N, C-alpha and C positions, 0 to 999 in steps of 0.2 A: 362453546369449545367440542370437539371430537377428538376422541382417542385415535392416535395414528397406530394402524396395524398393517404391517410390512409395507411401508410407504417407501419402496425400493425405487429411487429416480434421480437423477440429477435435475436441477432447477435452476432455470437462470434466474437472476436477480432483479426485479424491477425493470425488466426490459422495455425499450420504448419501441414504438412501431408496430407491425402486424401481429395480431394474436394468432398463434397457431402452434400446433403440435406437429412434430416431425417424427417420424419412424424410418431408421436407415438399416440397410442390409448390414448384417454383423452384430445387430444390437438385440438383446434379450427382450422378452416381452416386459412392458411396463405394467406395473400395477398401481391402481389409483382408488384409495379408499375413497367411497363416496362423500362428497361434501367437504372434502379437503381443497384438492386441486383439481382441476377439469381442463380440457382443451381450450376453454374460454378464457383461461389466465394468461399472464405474460408468456411470451414463448417458453416451451418446455420441451425437453428430449428425453427419451427414454434412453439407459445405457445398461451394458452388462454389469451386474454386480461385482463391484471390484473385489469383494471377499479379503482375504488375507492379503496383506503387502507381499508376504512371502513367495506368492506365486507372480509376481514381477508386474509389470504393465498390462492393464486390461485392454479390452479390444475397442476401438474407436472409430466409428464410421465415418462417413463422409464429412469432411469439416464445412461449418458454416459460420458466418460471421454471428458471435455470440456475446453475450454480456460478459465482461471482462472477468467476473468471478463466478464461479458455478459450485453447488454444493449437493451433496449427495447425502440423503437422511437414513441413516441406519434403521433395523427393526426396533421399534418401541417395545416389542414383548420381549425382546432379548434382555433376562434381568441383568445380565453382568456388563452389558454394553449398551443401556438403553439410551446413553447421552451420545453415542457415536455418532460422527458425520465425518465425509470427506470433503475436501476442498479442493478444487483445481481452478487454473486460469483457462479460459477458453482458448487461448493463443498457444498453450502447450497443454493439451488435453491428457496426454500420458504421464504429466506431471503432477502428482495429487500427494497431499499429505492427510494423515488421520489424526483427530483429535477429539478426546471424549474426556469426562470427568475421571479422575482415576479411583477405581474402585479399592485401592489400596489407602486410601486417606481414611485414618480413623474415624471421621466424621462422617464418612460418605453412606447414604440409605440407600443400599441394594434395591433394584428393580423398580424405581419410581416410574410410573407411566407416564407419557408426554401427553398434553393437551396443546391444541394448535388453535390459534385465531387466525383464520383464513384470510381475512381483509386485511390485518397487519403483517401477515407473513412471520407470525410470532409464535414459537414452540416453547411450551413451559414445563418444566420439571419441579413440581412443587415440593418444598421440603426436603430437596435432595441431601441437604447436609443439616445435622443436629448436634448439639453439643449434650450435656447433662440434663440434670432434672429442671434446672431453674429456668424460666419462662421470660419473655420470648428468646427462643434458642436454634431458631432454624433459620434457613436460608434457601432461595429457589434458585434454580439456573434457568436461564432465558437465551434462546438463539433468535436474534433479529436478522433475518436474510434482507440484504441490501443489495444494490447494483454492483458496487465495488469493495463490498465488504461483508465479512460475518461477525455482527456484534455478540460476543460472549458475555451477556450481562448477568451479574450477581445481585439478586435482591435480598439484603439482609435485615432480617424482620427486626431485631432486637438487640441490646448491649451483650445479651448472653449468647448470641451466635457465633459460630466461628468467624475468625478474623483473617484466617489464612486457608487457602483452596488449592486443591492439588488438581493438575490436568496431565494427561498423558499424550504425547506427540508421538506417532510413528510414521518413519519417513521414508522415501524411497532409497534403494541403495545407493551408498556415496554422498547423501545428502547429511547436512549438518545444521544443528540449532544452536545460535549465541545469542546472548543478553549483551546488547550494543552499549557504548558509554552514555547514550542518553535515555537507557531504561526499557528500550523497546526491543522486541525479539525480531531478528532476522532468521528465516528459514531459507537456507541457501542449498544451489544445487552443487554438483561436483567441481564446478568450475568457480564455486564460492560466489556466485551471483546471487543476492538476495531475492528470491522470487516471491515471497511473500513477506510481509512485515505485521507483527501482533505489535500494535502502537504502546508506548508506554501507559501503564494504567494510572488512573485516576478514580476517587469515589466522591460523592456530592449525596447530600442528604436531601430530606423532602420539604425543607423550609420553603415557604412562600412559593408554591406550586409545584417544586421539584417532583419529577416524576420519573417513569423508566426510561423516556428518551431525552431529556434533556433537566439540568438544574432550573431551579426556579432563580430568580433576580437575587434573593437572599439567601440562597442555599449555601451551607457549610461546604468548603472543599478540603479532601482529605487525601494525603498522598498515599501512594502504594508502590509495591515494588515486585520485581519478578526474581526468582531464584531456581536456578537448575538443582534438583535435589539429586539427581541420579542419572546417569547414562548407560544403557545395557545395550545388548545385541539381540533382536529377534532370533529364533532358529534359522531363517532364512538369509539373515545378515544384514536385516534392515535395522537401523540405530532407532533407540527407543528413547526418549527423554521424560523424565518426570518433573514438571516445572509447577512450583508453586507462585502464586500471587497472593500476596499479602498486604494488609493495611498496615502502614508505618507510623500512622498518626492513630490518637485515641479518637473513638467515636461515642464516649460514654455520656457525652452533651449533645449528641446529634438529634436531630428530628428523624425519626424513622418512619419508613424505611430508608436503608442507605444502598445506593447503587453502586457498585463495583463494576468497572466498564474497560475490561481489556477486547482489542477487536483486531481481526485478521483482514488485512487489507491487500489489494492488488499492488504487486511489485514487479522489478526485473526489468532487464534490458529492452523487453518489447514494448513497455510503456512510456519510457523516456529514452531520447537519444540525442548524443553529442557527440562533436568531433572538434578536433584541434587541427588547426593549419599552421605550416611553419613555412615562412619565405624562403630559406635556403634549401629546402627539399620541397619543391613546389607541387610536385606531382603524387607525393606520398599520402596516403590516407592513415589517421589514427582514431577510427571510430571504434576500434577493439582496444585502444588503450585503457590503462587502469587509471591514468589521470591525466587531466587537462592543466595547460599552461596558458596565461593572457598576460601579455605584456611584451617587454623587450629585453634581449639578453646581449649584448655588443651590437653586432650586425644582424642580429636574429629577430624577425618579429613574429610574434605567436598569437594567434586568433582563436576565438573559442566561441562555439555556437552550441545551444541546447533547447529542446522542445519536447513538449508533451505530444507523443505520437499518436496516442489513442484518446483524441477530443472528446468522444463520448465520456470520458472521466470527468469532463467539467459540468458540473450538476446543471438541470435546470434552476429556473427560479432567478431570485436577485442574488447578484455575487456581491458579496459587503466586503470582503479582505482577501488578500492573495500573498503568499510568501513562497519564496525559495529557500528550502533548507539544503545546505551542502557542507561537506568536511574539508577545513582547509589544512594543508599539510606543510610543516615546516619545510622552506627551501632555500637552502644555503646561499644561492645566488641572488636572492630577493635582499636589496638592502635598503629599500626605501616602502613606506607603506603606499599600499595601490586601492585608489578608490575605484571599484569596479560597477561600471552601469550596465543596465539590463536594455538594449534598444531593440525594439521590435524590428523583425528582418521583413523586407517588403515582398510582396506576393510574387514578383518575378523570379526569386532566390529560392525555388523549392529543391533545396539541397537533400542530399541522401546520406545518411550515416556513413556507410560501409563497415566493415570488419577488420580492417588490416591494423597493425601497430608499428607502421612505418613500412620501409622497405619500396619495392617497385610500385609504380600505379597501379590503383585497381580500378577496372573498368566499371562504370556506373555510379561511383561514390565521390564523395566531396573531398577537395584537397585546396591547396593554396590558389591554384589555376581556375578550377571550375567547382560549381554547385554539383554538378554531375559529369565526371570525367568519361569522356572528353567531348559529350554533346551540348552542354549547357554551362557557359561562362558565367561567371559573377555579373551581376547587372553594372556594377560600377567598376571594381576594381579587385586586383588578387588579393585573396585574403578576405573577401567581403567586407573591404575596407573604407569605403567610399560613405560617408555621412549623406544622408537625404537620397542617395540612389540604391544603396545594399540594405540600408537600414533607416529608419526614422531616425530625423534630427533630435527629436525630442526623447530623452531616457524615461523609460516605464519605472525606474527606481534604481538605487545604489547600494553597496555596502563597501565598509572600510576594511581592507585586509592588512594585516601589520606586517612590517618587515620582519626578516628571520629571527627566531630564538628558538631554541631546541625544545623539543617537547612532544607529546602525542598530538594526533590529529585533534582539531578543535572544530566544533560545529559552529558554522554561522548562519544567520538569518538576513535575508534580503527581503524587505517588505515592499511591496509594489505600491506606487503611488495611487494607481487605481484600479480597479479590476475591467476596465474597458475593453482591453486588448484580449482578455480570455473570453468574455462574451462574444466579441467580434468572432474569434475563431470558433466558439462553439455554434454560433449562428451562421456560419459561412459567409459571413461580411468579407471576412480577411482570410487567405490561406494561411494555415497554421505552420509558419516556418519557423517560430521560435523566437528565441531572443539571441542576439551579438553581444557578448560579454567582454567587455574592454573598458580599460583605464580610461581616465580622464585626459592624461598627457604621456605621449609616447618618450619616456625619458629611460636611458640605459640601466639596467638592473633594477627597474620597477616593474616586478613579474611577479604572478601568483600562481600556486599549484591548488587545484581544486579537484578532490577525487571523482572520478566519473561512474559511469553507470555499470561499468565492468567491474567495480570495487566493493567490496563489503560495507564501506561507508559510503554509499551512492547516493546521489541527489535525490531530494523530494520537493515536490510542489505542494502546497496546502491552500484551499480555497475555504473561507467562511461563506455560507450562503442561507438564503431565507427560501424556503418553498413558496410557491405560488398561494397556498393555503394560510401562509403567513407565520408558519412554524419555524423556528431557526433551529438547525440541527446540522449534524454531519458526524465527522470522523476526525481523529488526530488528538493532540493533547488539548485537552479542555480545560479552563480555568474560569467557569462559570459561564462561558458561552460556547457555542458549537463549532467545530471546526471538520471541514472535510479534507481528507487527504486524498486529493483528485486523483494523483498518478503517483507511481513508483512503488 
C-alpha cells in the first residue's frame, strides 16, 4: 500500500480496450504519485481540479468515449476532506457530485490518511470511525472503483463499532437528492432525471468466506437504511445533504468483520432509452414522455420499446440472471390485468428514442410509422407490431401487471428466462435494439402504465454475472449473492 499524496485526477473505472493516457487542451497538469497509477493502467485522463462546487462547472476538454462512470480523488493530505471524491458520468462530464464522510459525525476520526492497493483499485481509510473505550470499536471506509460504479464499503470491525455512518453529498446547482420507496438514493438533475443511483444498502458478515467484495455462502445478511439528516445550501447556492446509512438489524451475533455496502451507479436517460407509439397519432414521438403505455384503449393501440443504450454496461464473464425493475402506476382506464412480455427486437429495427412528448413528427426519431422518421419504416408493420418480423416470436420473459387500484407507484420485477439476448448484444452477435413490451392479448382496456426513463422512478436493468476468474460479484441489492446493476 502507498499513501496517496495529491492524487488529483479523474480516472476511468476498469476501462476495456487500448491502455493509454490523453492530455487535452484546457486541462490542468496531471499529478501522479509514483507507484499508484501510471499511463500503463486502464485509460486515464487529466482534468482541472473541480475545487469547490460554488465555482460552477469545471472546464472539460475534447470529449472522448470513456467509461460510463469516472471518479476524481481529492487530496488525501487534506485533513478535513481526506475522504472526498467527485463522481461524474463520461456522457455528462459537466454534471458531477461530491461525496465524503461527514466530519460532523460524532464518531468521525479527523485526518485519517488513505492507503491504496493499486491492483484492486481500492482506497482504504483505516479506523475512520470509532466509538468509546470498549473494543473492537472501529470501522474503515473503503472506496472500490469499478467500471459502472463506485462502491462505498464500510468495514465494521466489531460489535462495539458505530452502526450509523454519515456522508455529505454536495450537488450542482438545481440538483436534488431523494430516498426512493425501494430504499435507494436518486441524485437528480434540475429536470428530476435520476443521473446517479445509490442502491439500497445491505450488510453481510464474514461467515464461511464472506469478505470485502462478496458474502460467503453462509454469511448472515443484515438490513440497513438511508436517512436524510439535513439539507442546507452552500454559499454559492449548491445543495448539501447529510445522509446517514445505518444498520437496522442487530449484528451482536455476527461473524466480524461486517461489510456495509452502499454503492453509486451509473444512471440517467443516456443509459436506457424508451419510447411509446400510439396508433391514432402515428407520426408523434414520445421519447421524452414521463410514462409509457402498452396495450389497448378503445380504438387506440399503444406500443412500448426499451433498450440499454450503453451496451458496455453489460459485464464480461458469464451472465447468470437478468431482471428489469420498473414502476407500475395506477391507471384508471386499466380494467383488466395485463401480462406484459418482453420480446427481443430484430436487428432491422434500429429505432431512435427521440425527445418529444407528442405533437408534430420529429425527424430522425421513432413513432408508430417509423423506427427512424422518415427514413426507416418498421420491418413488419406500424408500431413495431408484427411477431417474427419486428420482434422474436419467443418472449424473453414476462410479468403480470394488475388492473387499476388506487395507490402509489409500485415497483415490479420482470425476471428474464435467460441471459442469452444480453450476451448477444454485448458480443455484437445481435444489434442491441432492446425489447418490445406488449401484452399477450390485445383486448380493450387491457393497458398498463410504466414510468419512463424521464421519471424519478425510472426503469432499471440488473444482471447477475460471474467474472472469467470465477468470482461472482456485482452491484445492486444483494441477498447473499452478487448483482450487477448494469444500466440506469
